N, CA, C and O atoms as CSV, one atom per row, in Angstrom:
chain,resi,resn,atom,element,x,y,z
A,1,GLN,N,N,-14.675,-4.645,-12.395
A,1,GLN,CA,C,-14.636,-4.240,-10.963
A,1,GLN,C,C,-13.222,-4.847,-10.506
A,1,GLN,O,O,-12.807,-5.907,-10.973
A,2,VAL,N,N,-12.539,-4.120,-9.589
A,2,VAL,CA,C,-11.386,-4.801,-8.821
A,2,VAL,C,C,-11.587,-4.704,-7.549
A,2,VAL,O,O,-12.045,-3.646,-7.120
A,3,GLN,N,N,-11.314,-5.698,-6.722
A,3,GLN,CA,C,-11.632,-5.584,-5.362
A,3,GLN,C,C,-10.362,-6.097,-4.647
A,3,GLN,O,O,-10.044,-7.282,-4.535
A,4,PRO,N,N,-9.739,-5.112,-4.217
A,4,PRO,CA,C,-8.291,-5.455,-3.499
A,4,PRO,C,C,-8.620,-5.989,-1.892
A,4,PRO,O,O,-9.634,-5.605,-1.310
A,5,VAL,N,N,-7.787,-6.776,-1.357
A,5,VAL,CA,C,-7.945,-7.493,-0.044
A,5,VAL,C,C,-6.633,-7.408,0.458
A,5,VAL,O,O,-5.667,-7.877,-0.144
A,6,GLU,N,N,-6.562,-6.813,1.561
A,6,GLU,CA,C,-5.107,-6.597,2.211
A,6,GLU,C,C,-5.135,-7.561,3.566
A,6,GLU,O,O,-6.148,-7.961,4.140
A,7,SER,N,N,-3.832,-7.811,3.903
A,7,SER,CA,C,-3.818,-8.823,4.976
A,7,SER,C,C,-2.061,-8.371,5.597
A,7,SER,O,O,-1.246,-7.699,4.964
A,8,GLY,N,N,-1.905,-8.845,6.679
A,8,GLY,CA,C,-0.698,-8.839,7.279
A,8,GLY,C,C,-0.431,-7.977,8.233
A,8,GLY,O,O,0.687,-8.024,8.747
A,9,GLY,N,N,-1.313,-7.083,8.643
A,9,GLY,CA,C,-1.168,-6.362,9.757
A,9,GLY,C,C,-0.929,-7.021,10.784
A,9,GLY,O,O,-0.908,-8.252,10.790
A,10,GLY,N,N,-0.670,-6.133,12.016
A,10,GLY,CA,C,-0.734,-6.778,13.364
A,10,GLY,C,C,-0.181,-5.785,14.381
A,10,GLY,O,O,0.005,-4.606,14.080
A,11,LEU,N,N,0.086,-6.300,15.632
A,11,LEU,CA,C,0.395,-5.462,16.929
A,11,LEU,C,C,2.097,-5.976,16.870
A,11,LEU,O,O,2.428,-7.161,16.823
A,12,VAL,N,N,2.956,-4.944,16.883
A,12,VAL,CA,C,4.444,-5.073,16.971
A,12,VAL,C,C,4.888,-3.915,17.604
A,12,VAL,O,O,4.293,-2.841,17.692
A,13,GLN,N,N,6.299,-4.311,18.165
A,13,GLN,CA,C,7.051,-3.514,18.732
A,13,GLN,C,C,7.927,-2.517,17.708
A,13,GLN,O,O,8.202,-2.693,16.521
A,14,ALA,N,N,8.284,-1.340,18.653
A,14,ALA,CA,C,9.231,-0.191,17.690
A,14,ALA,C,C,10.322,-1.151,16.888
A,14,ALA,O,O,10.710,-2.241,17.308
A,15,GLY,N,N,10.661,-0.635,15.871
A,15,GLY,CA,C,11.940,-1.319,15.183
A,15,GLY,C,C,11.580,-2.747,14.802
A,15,GLY,O,O,12.539,-3.382,14.362
A,16,ASP,N,N,10.396,-3.419,14.868
A,16,ASP,CA,C,10.061,-4.452,14.243
A,16,ASP,C,C,9.762,-4.432,12.896
A,16,ASP,O,O,10.034,-3.368,12.339
A,17,SER,N,N,9.239,-5.373,12.153
A,17,SER,CA,C,8.786,-5.260,10.810
A,17,SER,C,C,7.591,-6.072,10.421
A,17,SER,O,O,7.242,-7.092,11.016
A,18,LEU,N,N,7.017,-5.580,9.435
A,18,LEU,CA,C,5.726,-6.231,8.852
A,18,LEU,C,C,5.795,-6.413,7.447
A,18,LEU,O,O,6.426,-5.634,6.732
A,19,ASN,N,N,5.160,-7.435,6.997
A,19,ASN,CA,C,4.928,-7.389,5.495
A,19,ASN,C,C,3.430,-7.495,5.069
A,19,ASN,O,O,2.942,-8.620,5.169
A,20,LEU,N,N,2.648,-6.519,4.621
A,20,LEU,CA,C,1.587,-6.286,3.867
A,20,LEU,C,C,1.497,-6.929,2.762
A,20,LEU,O,O,2.423,-6.938,1.951
A,21,SER,N,N,0.091,-7.710,2.527
A,21,SER,CA,C,-0.003,-8.057,1.247
A,21,SER,C,C,-1.427,-7.632,0.633
A,21,SER,O,O,-2.457,-7.626,1.308
A,22,CYS,N,N,-1.381,-7.357,-0.419
A,22,CYS,CA,C,-2.710,-6.975,-1.144
A,22,CYS,C,C,-2.914,-7.959,-2.483
A,22,CYS,O,O,-2.056,-8.081,-3.358
A,23,VAL,N,N,-4.186,-8.625,-2.479
A,23,VAL,CA,C,-4.448,-9.403,-3.664
A,23,VAL,C,C,-5.517,-8.872,-4.105
A,23,VAL,O,O,-6.459,-8.713,-3.329
A,24,ALA,N,N,-5.606,-8.501,-5.377
A,24,ALA,CA,C,-6.778,-7.749,-6.156
A,24,ALA,C,C,-7.239,-8.965,-7.122
A,24,ALA,O,O,-6.604,-9.599,-7.964
A,25,SER,N,N,-8.608,-9.055,-6.676
A,25,SER,CA,C,-9.675,-9.922,-7.506
A,25,SER,C,C,-10.277,-9.072,-8.498
A,25,SER,O,O,-10.154,-7.850,-8.584
A,26,GLY,N,N,-11.086,-10.010,-9.403
A,26,GLY,CA,C,-11.884,-9.264,-10.442
A,26,GLY,C,C,-11.267,-9.164,-11.701
A,26,GLY,O,O,-10.572,-10.039,-12.217
A,27,ARG,N,N,-11.615,-7.796,-12.293
A,27,ARG,CA,C,-11.490,-7.607,-13.751
A,27,ARG,C,C,-9.906,-6.870,-13.706
A,27,ARG,O,O,-9.762,-5.651,-13.798
A,28,THR,N,N,-8.854,-7.760,-13.560
A,28,THR,CA,C,-7.587,-7.074,-13.284
A,28,THR,C,C,-6.592,-7.106,-14.493
A,28,THR,O,O,-5.373,-6.971,-14.379
A,29,PHE,N,N,-7.297,-7.311,-15.714
A,29,PHE,CA,C,-6.448,-6.889,-16.955
A,29,PHE,C,C,-6.323,-5.592,-17.309
A,29,PHE,O,O,-7.248,-4.812,-17.082
A,30,GLY,N,N,-5.097,-5.157,-17.948
A,30,GLY,CA,C,-4.670,-3.988,-18.390
A,30,GLY,C,C,-3.806,-3.351,-17.106
A,30,GLY,O,O,-3.583,-3.904,-16.029
A,31,ASN,N,N,-3.455,-2.236,-17.475
A,31,ASN,CA,C,-2.308,-1.826,-16.310
A,31,ASN,C,C,-3.018,-1.055,-15.127
A,31,ASN,O,O,-4.055,-0.392,-15.124
A,32,TYR,N,N,-2.235,-1.320,-14.253
A,32,TYR,CA,C,-3.029,-0.344,-13.158
A,32,TYR,C,C,-1.535,0.212,-12.107
A,32,TYR,O,O,-0.450,-0.370,-12.084
A,33,VAL,N,N,-1.859,1.317,-11.413
A,33,VAL,CA,C,-1.064,1.673,-10.292
A,33,VAL,C,C,-1.638,1.089,-9.319
A,33,VAL,O,O,-2.862,1.026,-9.435
A,34,LYS,N,N,-1.137,0.577,-8.273
A,34,LYS,CA,C,-1.502,0.169,-7.008
A,34,LYS,C,C,-0.712,0.919,-5.981
A,34,LYS,O,O,0.496,1.109,-6.121
A,35,GLY,N,N,-1.410,1.355,-4.923
A,35,GLY,CA,C,-0.999,1.898,-3.954
A,35,GLY,C,C,-1.346,1.567,-2.367
A,35,GLY,O,O,-2.337,0.937,-1.995
A,36,TRP,N,N,-0.395,2.085,-1.573
A,36,TRP,CA,C,-0.845,1.862,-0.257
A,36,TRP,C,C,-0.874,3.132,0.599
A,36,TRP,O,O,0.129,3.828,0.758
A,37,PHE,N,N,-2.035,3.396,1.129
A,37,PHE,CA,C,-2.374,4.561,2.161
A,37,PHE,C,C,-2.660,4.091,3.388
A,37,PHE,O,O,-2.892,2.906,3.630
A,38,ARG,N,N,-2.653,5.120,4.313
A,38,ARG,CA,C,-2.986,4.755,5.628
A,38,ARG,C,C,-3.605,5.907,6.324
A,38,ARG,O,O,-3.253,7.049,6.027
A,39,GLN,N,N,-4.542,5.678,7.269
A,39,GLN,CA,C,-5.109,6.664,8.104
A,39,GLN,C,C,-4.892,6.253,9.766
A,39,GLN,O,O,-5.148,5.176,10.306
A,40,ALA,N,N,-4.428,7.283,10.267
A,40,ALA,CA,C,-4.302,7.069,11.673
A,40,ALA,C,C,-5.459,7.807,12.271
A,40,ALA,O,O,-6.084,8.700,11.698
A,41,PRO,N,N,-5.720,7.284,13.654
A,41,PRO,CA,C,-6.945,8.128,14.181
A,41,PRO,C,C,-6.872,9.632,14.487
A,41,PRO,O,O,-5.976,10.167,15.140
A,42,GLY,N,N,-7.928,10.243,13.933
A,42,GLY,CA,C,-8.043,11.594,14.010
A,42,GLY,C,C,-7.258,12.323,12.731
A,42,GLY,O,O,-7.077,13.540,12.731
A,43,LYS,N,N,-6.887,11.611,11.828
A,43,LYS,CA,C,-6.276,12.146,10.872
A,43,LYS,C,C,-6.717,11.766,9.466
A,43,LYS,O,O,-7.415,10.769,9.284
A,44,GLU,N,N,-6.313,12.556,8.463
A,44,GLU,CA,C,-6.982,12.247,7.117
A,44,GLU,C,C,-6.073,11.058,6.540
A,44,GLU,O,O,-5.019,10.732,7.087
A,45,ARG,N,N,-6.517,10.509,5.516
A,45,ARG,CA,C,-5.865,9.030,4.850
A,45,ARG,C,C,-4.729,9.732,4.114
A,45,ARG,O,O,-4.917,10.854,3.643
A,46,GLU,N,N,-3.508,9.082,3.995
A,46,GLU,CA,C,-2.459,9.655,3.456
A,46,GLU,C,C,-1.655,8.751,2.743
A,46,GLU,O,O,-1.559,7.586,3.128
A,47,PHE,N,N,-0.926,9.259,1.504
A,47,PHE,CA,C,-0.442,8.223,0.742
A,47,PHE,C,C,0.970,7.864,1.240
A,47,PHE,O,O,1.733,8.727,1.675
A,48,VAL,N,N,1.319,6.435,1.154
A,48,VAL,CA,C,2.389,5.834,1.701
A,48,VAL,C,C,3.383,5.395,0.610
A,48,VAL,O,O,4.564,5.734,0.683
A,49,ALA,N,N,2.853,4.550,-0.524
A,49,ALA,CA,C,3.734,4.207,-1.442
A,49,ALA,C,C,2.873,3.637,-2.519
A,49,ALA,O,O,1.744,3.183,-2.329
A,50,ALA,N,N,3.576,3.702,-3.822
A,50,ALA,CA,C,2.613,3.203,-4.996
A,50,ALA,C,C,3.710,2.458,-5.833
A,50,ALA,O,O,4.923,2.468,-5.626
A,51,ILE,N,N,2.904,1.706,-6.986
A,51,ILE,CA,C,3.941,0.952,-7.748
A,51,ILE,C,C,3.257,1.092,-9.303
A,51,ILE,O,O,2.033,1.215,-9.243
A,52,ASN,N,N,3.700,1.095,-10.399
A,52,ASN,CA,C,3.050,0.969,-11.790
A,52,ASN,C,C,3.237,-0.471,-11.795
A,52,ASN,O,O,4.245,-1.021,-11.351
A,53,TRP,N,N,2.192,-1.096,-12.332
A,53,TRP,CA,C,2.096,-2.543,-12.510
A,53,TRP,C,C,3.181,-2.621,-13.957
A,53,TRP,O,O,4.139,-3.393,-13.999
A,54,MET,N,N,2.871,-1.822,-14.908
A,54,MET,CA,C,3.519,-2.016,-15.950
A,54,MET,C,C,5.178,-1.720,-16.029
A,54,MET,O,O,6.021,-2.510,-16.456
A,55,SER,N,N,5.382,-0.553,-15.572
A,55,SER,CA,C,6.780,-0.014,-15.458
A,55,SER,C,C,7.607,-0.763,-14.496
A,55,SER,O,O,8.725,-1.230,-14.707
A,56,GLY,N,N,6.872,-0.819,-13.348
A,56,GLY,CA,C,7.792,-1.000,-11.861
A,56,GLY,C,C,8.004,0.144,-11.378
A,56,GLY,O,O,8.556,0.109,-10.278
A,57,LYS,N,N,7.705,1.475,-11.910
A,57,LYS,CA,C,8.226,2.543,-11.144
A,57,LYS,C,C,7.424,2.531,-9.870
A,57,LYS,O,O,6.291,2.049,-9.862
A,58,THR,N,N,7.982,3.048,-8.789
A,58,THR,CA,C,7.739,3.074,-7.649
A,58,THR,C,C,7.739,4.859,-6.876
A,58,THR,O,O,8.365,5.744,-7.459
A,59,ASP,N,N,7.210,5.068,-5.969
A,59,ASP,CA,C,7.293,6.221,-5.184
A,59,ASP,C,C,6.787,6.071,-3.803
A,59,ASP,O,O,5.868,5.274,-3.615
A,60,TYR,N,N,7.270,6.733,-2.832
A,60,TYR,CA,C,7.062,6.480,-1.485
A,60,TYR,C,C,6.846,8.075,-0.990
A,60,TYR,O,O,7.287,8.985,-1.691
A,61,THR,N,N,6.145,8.342,0.250
A,61,THR,CA,C,6.196,9.364,0.829
A,61,THR,C,C,7.466,9.621,1.646
A,61,THR,O,O,7.986,8.648,2.192
A,62,ASP,N,N,8.011,10.817,1.783
A,62,ASP,CA,C,9.240,11.063,2.560
A,62,ASP,C,C,9.352,10.318,4.076
A,62,ASP,O,O,10.467,10.044,4.519
A,63,SER,N,N,8.109,10.006,4.854
A,63,SER,CA,C,8.762,9.386,6.067
A,63,SER,C,C,8.728,8.076,6.264
A,63,SER,O,O,8.837,7.485,7.339
A,64,VAL,N,N,8.504,7.432,4.722
A,64,VAL,CA,C,8.907,6.093,5.082
A,64,VAL,C,C,9.898,5.778,4.033
A,64,VAL,O,O,10.033,4.567,3.854
A,65,LYS,N,N,10.625,6.541,3.294
A,65,LYS,CA,C,11.712,6.322,2.505
A,65,LYS,C,C,12.893,5.890,3.112
A,65,LYS,O,O,13.429,6.609,3.955
A,66,GLY,N,N,13.609,4.273,2.640
A,66,GLY,CA,C,14.416,3.744,3.340
A,66,GLY,C,C,14.201,2.680,4.455
A,66,GLY,O,O,14.993,1.849,4.900
A,67,ARG,N,N,12.770,2.967,4.815
A,67,ARG,CA,C,12.196,1.878,5.487
A,67,ARG,C,C,11.090,0.860,4.822
A,67,ARG,O,O,10.922,-0.303,5.186
A,68,PHE,N,N,10.495,1.412,3.956
A,68,PHE,CA,C,9.298,0.812,3.320
A,68,PHE,C,C,9.835,0.285,2.128
A,68,PHE,O,O,10.791,0.911,1.672
A,69,THR,N,N,9.393,-0.875,1.410
A,69,THR,CA,C,9.559,-1.063,0.106
A,69,THR,C,C,8.421,-1.702,-0.422
A,69,THR,O,O,7.934,-2.629,0.225
A,70,ILE,N,N,7.858,-1.319,-1.618
A,70,ILE,CA,C,6.434,-1.958,-2.289
A,70,ILE,C,C,7.291,-2.674,-3.318
A,70,ILE,O,O,8.429,-2.403,-3.701
A,71,SER,N,N,6.412,-3.720,-3.696
A,71,SER,CA,C,6.707,-4.617,-4.678
A,71,SER,C,C,5.698,-5.356,-5.008
A,71,SER,O,O,4.652,-5.414,-4.360
A,72,ARG,N,N,5.976,-6.072,-6.200
A,72,ARG,CA,C,4.713,-6.712,-7.226
A,72,ARG,C,C,5.049,-8.299,-7.208
A,72,ARG,O,O,6.178,-8.733,-6.976
A,73,ASP,N,N,4.098,-8.977,-7.441
A,73,ASP,CA,C,4.081,-10.336,-7.836
A,73,ASP,C,C,3.338,-10.545,-8.910
A,73,ASP,O,O,2.153,-10.788,-8.680
A,74,ASN,N,N,3.714,-10.522,-10.126
A,74,ASN,CA,C,2.553,-10.666,-11.515
A,74,ASN,C,C,1.894,-11.784,-11.328
A,74,ASN,O,O,0.664,-11.818,-11.387
A,75,ALA,N,N,2.725,-12.964,-11.048
A,75,ALA,CA,C,1.836,-14.346,-11.035
A,75,ALA,C,C,0.991,-14.540,-10.123
A,75,ALA,O,O,0.145,-15.405,-10.346
A,76,LYS,N,N,0.950,-13.852,-8.897
A,76,LYS,CA,C,-0.012,-13.824,-7.686
A,76,LYS,C,C,-0.963,-12.647,-7.707
A,76,LYS,O,O,-1.859,-12.459,-6.884
A,77,ASN,N,N,-0.632,-11.781,-8.869
A,77,ASN,CA,C,-1.556,-10.478,-8.845
A,77,ASN,C,C,-1.513,-10.014,-7.398
A,77,ASN,O,O,-2.556,-9.830,-6.771
A,78,THR,N,N,-0.319,-9.825,-6.871
A,78,THR,CA,C,-0.127,-9.396,-5.389
A,78,THR,C,C,0.587,-8.273,-5.150
A,78,THR,O,O,1.663,-8.284,-5.748
A,79,VAL,N,N,0.380,-7.268,-4.471
A,79,VAL,CA,C,1.219,-6.392,-4.255
A,79,VAL,C,C,1.896,-6.394,-2.746
A,79,VAL,O,O,1.147,-6.977,-1.962
A,80,TYR,N,N,2.894,-5.990,-2.230
A,80,TYR,CA,C,3.268,-6.172,-0.963
A,80,TYR,C,C,4.061,-4.730,-0.429
A,80,TYR,O,O,4.698,-3.924,-1.108
A,81,LEU,N,N,3.824,-4.724,0.791
A,81,LEU,CA,C,4.666,-3.511,1.451
A,81,LEU,C,C,5.383,-3.911,2.554
A,81,LEU,O,O,4.830,-3.999,3.650
A,82,GLN,N,N,6.732,-4.204,2.373
A,82,GLN,CA,C,7.568,-4.520,3.466
A,82,GLN,C,C,7.929,-3.174,4.328
A,82,GLN,O,O,8.537,-2.193,3.900
A,83,MET,N,N,7.525,-3.323,5.344
A,83,MET,CA,C,7.747,-2.316,6.359
A,83,MET,C,C,8.835,-2.559,7.526
A,83,MET,O,O,8.567,-3.246,8.512
A,84,ASN,N,N,9.997,-1.979,7.345
A,84,ASN,CA,C,10.889,-2.326,8.554
A,84,ASN,C,C,11.294,-1.135,9.412
A,84,ASN,O,O,11.094,-0.025,8.919
A,85,SER,N,N,11.793,-1.202,10.531
A,85,SER,CA,C,12.114,-0.104,11.565
A,85,SER,C,C,10.800,0.645,11.780
A,85,SER,O,O,10.678,1.858,11.611
A,86,LEU,N,N,9.895,-0.127,12.141
A,86,LEU,CA,C,8.585,0.398,12.602
A,86,LEU,C,C,8.643,1.258,13.503
A,86,LEU,O,O,9.438,1.008,14.408
A,87,LYS,N,N,7.863,2.528,13.591
A,87,LYS,CA,C,8.053,3.587,14.708
A,87,LYS,C,C,6.306,3.563,14.828
A,87,LYS,O,O,5.413,3.255,14.039
A,88,PRO,N,N,6.332,4.012,16.116
A,88,PRO,CA,C,4.806,4.116,16.696
A,88,PRO,C,C,4.113,5.191,15.833
A,88,PRO,O,O,2.955,5.022,15.449
A,89,GLU,N,N,4.667,6.054,15.596
A,89,GLU,CA,C,4.015,7.153,14.292
A,89,GLU,C,C,3.479,6.265,12.915
A,89,GLU,O,O,2.644,6.821,12.201
A,90,ASP,N,N,3.864,5.159,12.615
A,90,ASP,CA,C,3.287,4.309,11.491
A,90,ASP,C,C,1.928,3.614,12.188
A,90,ASP,O,O,1.160,2.926,11.515
A,91,THR,N,N,1.776,3.804,13.239
A,91,THR,CA,C,0.350,3.143,13.640
A,91,THR,C,C,-0.705,3.809,13.041
A,91,THR,O,O,-1.029,4.993,13.141
A,92,ALA,N,N,-1.277,2.769,12.307
A,92,ALA,CA,C,-2.694,3.407,11.251
A,92,ALA,C,C,-3.298,2.204,10.650
A,92,ALA,O,O,-2.697,1.133,10.566
A,93,VAL,N,N,-4.545,2.414,10.219
A,93,VAL,CA,C,-4.965,1.563,9.178
A,93,VAL,C,C,-4.388,1.469,7.853
A,93,VAL,O,O,-4.167,2.565,7.340
A,94,PHE,N,N,-4.086,0.459,7.167
A,94,PHE,CA,C,-3.421,0.641,5.946
A,94,PHE,C,C,-4.294,0.023,5.056
A,94,PHE,O,O,-4.860,-1.066,5.151
A,95,TYR,N,N,-4.333,1.004,4.033
A,95,TYR,CA,C,-5.483,0.427,2.738
A,95,TYR,C,C,-4.573,0.452,1.351
A,95,TYR,O,O,-3.712,1.208,0.902
A,96,CYS,N,N,-5.213,-0.768,0.909
A,96,CYS,CA,C,-4.569,-1.011,-0.705
A,96,CYS,C,C,-5.507,-0.386,-1.699
A,96,CYS,O,O,-6.725,-0.440,-1.531
A,97,ALA,N,N,-4.969,0.190,-2.704
A,97,ALA,CA,C,-5.784,0.870,-3.594
A,97,ALA,C,C,-5.424,0.602,-4.841
A,97,ALA,O,O,-4.234,0.299,-4.926
A,98,ALA,N,N,-6.105,0.600,-6.001
A,98,ALA,CA,C,-5.789,0.393,-7.258
A,98,ALA,C,C,-6.495,1.371,-8.126
A,98,ALA,O,O,-7.647,1.745,-7.907
A,99,ALA,N,N,-5.643,1.834,-9.279
A,99,ALA,CA,C,-6.082,2.970,-10.243
A,99,ALA,C,C,-5.824,2.415,-11.583
A,99,ALA,O,O,-4.692,1.982,-11.799
A,100,ARG,N,N,-6.884,2.356,-12.690
A,100,ARG,CA,C,-6.170,2.175,-13.922
A,100,ARG,C,C,-5.360,3.014,-14.438
A,100,ARG,O,O,-5.448,4.195,-14.105
A,101,SER,N,N,-4.528,2.653,-15.234
A,101,SER,CA,C,-3.735,3.440,-15.967
A,101,SER,C,C,-3.121,3.115,-17.326
A,101,SER,O,O,-2.857,1.988,-17.747
A,102,VAL,N,N,-2.917,4.394,-18.003
A,102,VAL,CA,C,-2.342,4.036,-19.450
A,102,VAL,C,C,-0.938,4.271,-19.694
A,102,VAL,O,O,-0.361,3.911,-20.720
A,103,GLY,N,N,-0.320,4.979,-18.578
A,103,GLY,CA,C,0.932,5.291,-18.620
A,103,GLY,C,C,1.847,4.475,-17.842
A,103,GLY,O,O,1.503,3.365,-17.436
A,104,THR,N,N,3.217,5.060,-17.568
A,104,THR,CA,C,4.303,4.535,-16.746
A,104,THR,C,C,4.346,5.172,-15.374
A,104,THR,O,O,5.190,4.808,-14.555
A,105,GLY,N,N,3.453,6.119,-15.100
A,105,GLY,CA,C,3.723,6.732,-13.849
A,105,GLY,C,C,3.199,6.359,-12.618
A,105,GLY,O,O,2.823,5.196,-12.471
A,106,ILE,N,N,3.093,7.375,-11.470
A,106,ILE,CA,C,2.463,6.910,-10.258
A,106,ILE,C,C,1.626,8.102,-9.963
A,106,ILE,O,O,1.814,9.276,-10.282
A,107,PHE,N,N,0.621,7.530,-9.257
A,107,PHE,CA,C,-0.555,8.503,-8.647
A,107,PHE,C,C,0.002,8.322,-7.203
A,107,PHE,O,O,0.480,7.279,-6.756
A,108,THR,N,N,-0.147,9.596,-6.498
A,108,THR,CA,C,0.124,9.986,-5.143
A,108,THR,C,C,-1.125,10.518,-4.480
A,108,THR,O,O,-1.175,10.569,-3.251
A,109,VAL,N,N,-2.247,10.958,-5.310
A,109,VAL,CA,C,-3.181,11.488,-4.910
A,109,VAL,C,C,-4.231,10.751,-4.637
A,109,VAL,O,O,-4.677,10.037,-5.535
A,110,LEU,N,N,-4.793,10.759,-3.469
A,110,LEU,CA,C,-6.093,9.826,-3.228
A,110,LEU,C,C,-7.207,9.544,-4.025
A,110,LEU,O,O,-7.765,8.448,-4.059
A,111,ARG,N,N,-7.570,10.659,-4.746
A,111,ARG,CA,C,-8.852,10.700,-5.459
A,111,ARG,C,C,-8.619,9.975,-6.934
A,111,ARG,O,O,-9.479,9.620,-7.740
A,112,SER,N,N,-7.321,9.883,-7.015
A,112,SER,CA,C,-6.730,9.248,-8.462
A,112,SER,C,C,-7.422,7.533,-8.300
A,112,SER,O,O,-7.828,6.901,-9.275
A,113,TYR,N,N,-7.431,7.149,-7.263
A,113,TYR,CA,C,-7.735,5.461,-7.187
A,113,TYR,C,C,-9.163,5.452,-6.966
A,113,TYR,O,O,-9.873,6.160,-6.252
A,114,GLU,N,N,-9.482,4.267,-7.919
A,114,GLU,CA,C,-10.816,3.792,-8.025
A,114,GLU,C,C,-11.284,2.801,-6.967
A,114,GLU,O,O,-12.441,2.797,-6.545
A,115,TYR,N,N,-10.323,1.949,-6.550
A,115,TYR,CA,C,-10.567,0.780,-6.024
A,115,TYR,C,C,-10.042,0.441,-4.595
A,115,TYR,O,O,-8.823,0.399,-4.428
A,116,TRP,N,N,-10.791,0.224,-3.675
A,116,TRP,CA,C,-10.116,0.239,-2.434
A,116,TRP,C,C,-10.246,-1.023,-1.539
A,116,TRP,O,O,-11.371,-1.520,-1.486
A,117,GLY,N,N,-9.357,-1.547,-0.907
A,117,GLY,CA,C,-9.702,-2.493,0.125
A,117,GLY,C,C,-10.276,-1.957,1.459
A,117,GLY,O,O,-10.366,-0.740,1.622
A,118,ARG,N,N,-10.662,-2.815,2.403
A,118,ARG,CA,C,-10.996,-2.362,3.705
A,118,ARG,C,C,-10.083,-2.170,4.790
A,118,ARG,O,O,-10.489,-1.682,5.845
A,119,GLY,N,N,-8.783,-2.536,4.620
A,119,GLY,CA,C,-7.865,-2.082,5.394
A,119,GLY,C,C,-7.294,-2.903,6.184
A,119,GLY,O,O,-7.992,-3.897,6.385
A,120,THR,N,N,-6.223,-2.902,6.764
A,120,THR,CA,C,-5.540,-3.768,7.786
A,120,THR,C,C,-4.657,-2.867,8.678
A,120,THR,O,O,-3.809,-2.022,8.392
A,121,GLN,N,N,-5.189,-3.379,9.980
A,121,GLN,CA,C,-4.666,-2.335,11.172
A,121,GLN,C,C,-3.315,-2.735,11.561
A,121,GLN,O,O,-2.996,-3.870,11.915
A,122,VAL,N,N,-2.471,-1.622,11.461
A,122,VAL,CA,C,-0.830,-1.810,12.076
A,122,VAL,C,C,-0.825,-1.052,13.458
A,122,VAL,O,O,-1.298,0.076,13.590
A,123,THR,N,N,-0.402,-1.583,14.201
A,123,THR,CA,C,-0.062,-0.830,15.505
A,123,THR,C,C,1.190,-1.174,15.923
A,123,THR,O,O,1.551,-2.335,16.116
A,124,VAL,N,N,1.986,-0.029,16.097
A,124,VAL,CA,C,3.580,-0.011,16.710
A,124,VAL,C,C,3.672,0.333,18.026
A,124,VAL,O,O,3.508,1.516,18.326
A,125,SER,N,N,3.873,-0.373,18.756
A,125,SER,CA,C,3.983,0.244,20.430
A,125,SER,C,C,5.431,0.493,20.898
A,125,SER,O,O,6.309,-0.217,20.407
A,126,SER,N,N,5.674,1.185,21.561
A,126,SER,CA,C,7.010,2.074,21.792
A,126,SER,C,C,7.587,0.998,22.848
A,126,SER,O,O,8.677,1.186,23.389
């Protein structure tokens, strides 16, 4: 069992930056894809970014490309989401998720992920 725990959310102004962290505890051996999803009020949860722990391959949804960066720290078993140039439309609960993987690719589909954190709120004011 893997338990992701997010932190780093908050209330910021448009144009500001935030760095979200996700620490995974539990049975974390083996390869995983770790991703960030977000859910705005009244909307479905959507893919934001993901990283393959073994290969380092990353992927992003189009709306955050060039603004968000996902990275990992193997020693700390932590994945980060650096968010720059935040916009009001980025306001959402951000969730960290993990999926076991035997390859080097990326999962962008919500149902591919087995383990989920409880989320951290990001609010961007205009």
